[in-house]
Structure formats: structure tokens, C-alpha cells
C-alpha positions as CSV (number, residue, x, y, z in Angstrom):
1,M,38.7,53.6,231.0
2,K,35.0,54.5,231.4
3,T,35.6,55.7,235.0
4,Q,38.4,58.0,233.8
5,L,36.0,59.4,231.1
6,N,33.3,60.0,233.7
7,Q,35.8,61.8,236.0
8,Q,36.9,64.0,233.1
9,Q,33.2,64.7,232.3
10,N,32.5,65.7,236.0
11,T,35.6,67.9,236.0
12,I,34.5,69.9,232.9
13,T,30.9,70.1,234.2
14,N,32.2,71.5,237.5
15,L,34.4,73.9,235.6
16,Y,31.3,75.4,234.0
17,E,30.1,76.4,237.4
18,Q,33.5,77.5,238.8
19,D,35.3,79.2,235.8
20,Y,33.0,79.9,232.9
21,H,35.8,81.5,230.7
22,L,38.1,78.5,231.2
23,W,35.1,76.1,230.4
24,L,34.6,78.0,227.1
25,K,38.3,77.7,226.2
26,I,38.4,74.0,227.0
27,T,35.1,73.4,225.2
28,A,36.3,75.2,222.1
29,K,39.6,73.2,222.2
30,L,37.7,69.9,222.6
31,L,35.5,70.8,219.6
32,K,38.5,71.8,217.5
33,N,40.2,68.5,218.3
34,R,37.0,66.6,217.6
35,Q,37.1,65.1,221.2
36,L,33.3,65.0,221.3
37,E,33.2,62.3,224.0
38,K,34.7,64.7,226.5
39,L,32.2,67.5,225.9
40,D,29.9,68.8,228.5
41,Y,26.8,68.4,226.3
42,D,24.2,69.6,228.7
43,N,25.8,73.0,229.4
44,L,27.0,73.4,225.8
45,I,23.4,73.0,224.6
46,E,22.2,75.4,227.2
47,E,24.8,78.0,226.1
48,I,23.9,77.7,222.4
49,E,20.2,78.1,223.1
50,A,21.0,81.1,225.4
51,M,23.0,82.7,222.6
52,G,20.0,82.6,220.3
53,R,17.7,84.1,222.9
54,S,20.3,86.8,223.7
55,E,20.5,87.8,220.0
56,K,16.7,88.1,219.9
57,R,16.6,90.2,223.1
58,A,19.3,92.5,221.6
59,I,17.2,93.1,218.5
60,E,14.2,93.9,220.7
61,S,16.1,96.2,223.0
62,N,17.8,98.1,220.2
63,L,14.5,98.4,218.3
64,I,12.6,99.7,221.3
65,V,15.3,102.4,221.9
66,L,15.3,103.3,218.3
67,L,11.6,103.6,217.9
68,M,11.3,105.6,221.2
69,H,13.9,108.1,219.9
70,L,12.1,108.4,216.6
71,L,9.0,109.3,218.5
72,K,10.8,111.7,220.8
73,Y,12.4,113.3,217.7
74,Q,9.0,113.7,216.0
75,Y,7.0,114.8,219.0
76,Q,9.5,117.0,220.9
77,P,11.2,119.0,218.2
78,E,12.2,121.7,220.6
79,K,14.3,119.2,222.6
80,Q,16.1,117.5,219.6
81,T,19.8,117.1,220.3
82,N,22.8,115.7,218.6
83,S,22.6,113.0,221.2
84,W,19.2,111.9,220.0
85,R,20.5,111.7,216.4
86,Y,23.5,109.7,217.6
87,T,21.3,107.3,219.5
88,I,19.1,106.8,216.5
89,R,22.1,106.1,214.3
90,E,23.8,103.9,216.9
91,H,20.8,101.6,217.4
92,R,20.2,101.4,213.7
93,R,23.8,100.3,213.3
94,R,23.4,97.7,216.0
95,I,20.3,96.2,214.5
96,I,21.7,96.2,211.0
97,R,24.9,94.6,212.2
98,S,22.9,91.8,213.9
99,L,20.9,91.3,210.8
100,E,24.1,91.0,208.7
101,D,25.5,88.5,211.1
102,S,22.3,86.4,211.3
103,L,20.0,86.8,208.3
104,S,17.3,84.7,210.1
105,L,16.8,87.5,212.6
106,K,15.2,89.7,209.9
107,K,12.0,87.7,210.1
108,Y,12.1,87.9,213.9
109,L,12.5,91.7,213.6
110,T,9.4,92.0,211.5
111,D,7.5,89.6,213.8
112,V,8.3,91.7,216.9
113,F,8.2,95.2,215.2
114,E,4.7,96.1,216.4
115,S,5.1,94.8,219.9
116,C,8.4,96.7,220.2
117,Y,6.6,99.8,219.0
118,D,4.0,99.4,221.8
119,Y,6.8,99.3,224.4
120,A,8.6,102.3,222.7
121,R,5.4,104.3,222.7
122,K,5.0,103.8,226.5
123,E,8.7,104.5,227.2
124,A,8.5,107.7,225.0
125,A,5.6,108.9,227.1
126,D,7.4,108.1,230.3
127,E,10.7,109.7,229.2
128,T,9.1,112.9,227.7
129,G,6.3,113.4,230.2
130,L,3.9,113.7,227.3
131,S,0.6,111.9,227.4
132,L,0.6,108.4,226.0
133,D,-2.4,109.5,223.9
134,I,-0.2,111.8,221.9
135,F,1.7,108.9,220.4
136,P,-0.2,107.0,217.7
137,L,-1.5,103.5,218.6
138,K,-0.4,102.2,215.3
139,N,3.3,102.4,214.5
140,P,3.8,105.3,212.1
141,F,7.1,104.0,210.9
142,S,7.8,101.1,208.5
143,V,10.6,98.7,209.1
144,K,12.4,100.2,206.1
145,E,12.1,103.7,207.4
146,T,13.1,102.7,210.9
147,L,16.4,101.1,209.7
148,S,17.2,103.7,207.1
149,F,20.1,106.0,208.0
150,E,18.6,108.7,205.9
151,F,15.2,108.7,207.6
152,L,14.1,111.1,210.3
153,P,10.4,111.6,211.0
154,D,8.5,114.7,210.2
155,V,8.1,117.0,213.2
156,K,4.6,117.1,214.8
157,S,3.6,120.4,216.4
């Protein structure tokens, strides 16, 4: 009996490496059927931890793009396009959706807000060709403004 269980455990562990999608389906089925003794715990734990990291990276990535476009919008008014406004709206939507799905990410967003601005500032300088010194060292946008669909920054000339 114990040998058979070990063989099943090895089979599902191997499946994780060979066919990830099938591993997910079988793992979900085992969980639904409360067959906990057959679970591949090591890989399941790894996947759950990775999901959390992935959600945090998505918040950071979307926030950097959003802040960069707000800076571009503010400091290059002559180059403003509908595409920039779309990008601002889209990345706001992505962040807000993530926050609605996982309320605990709101604190994370405020924790990384300033460091994301630092990256956005550098990327805005790279993308626009403007000097990094043009963009303020301190984030000129609040979290509330950044996520507000009605907010667009005042143009700097």
C-alpha cells in the first residue's frame, strides 16, 4: 500500500516537470476530492509562493509603466497621443483590478510606490531622450492621483 502511494507520488511529481498543465488539472482534482495524501506538496507550495510573487511583480510593472506615462504626458505635451492616454487608463485598470482581487496588495503598492517612481523616472528619461534632471527626484503624484481615472498631470513647459 505504502509502495503504491510512493509510486503515485513520484508519478505526479514527474508530471510537474513533463506536463505542467496536466499537473495543475490533477492537483486541482485531488484537492477537490480531498485526496491530500496524493498531493505533490513541494511543487504545490512552490507554485502558491510563486503566484504571490507574480502578483507583486505585476503591480510593480504596471505601476512603473503608469508613472512613466504620467511623466511623459506632463513633460512632453507636444508628443501626447491617444496611445499614451490609453496606456495610462489600461495600466490603472490593471492595478485597480489586482487590488480588487487581492486587497492585501494595497499596502504593497504603497510600500513600493516611491521605488517604482524611481524606475519610472529613469525609464521616462530613456524613452523621451530628456535629461533625467528634468524629472523631479520626489514623486509629484500621490497614490490616489496615480490611480484616478480622472487625473492627468498639469503640463510642464
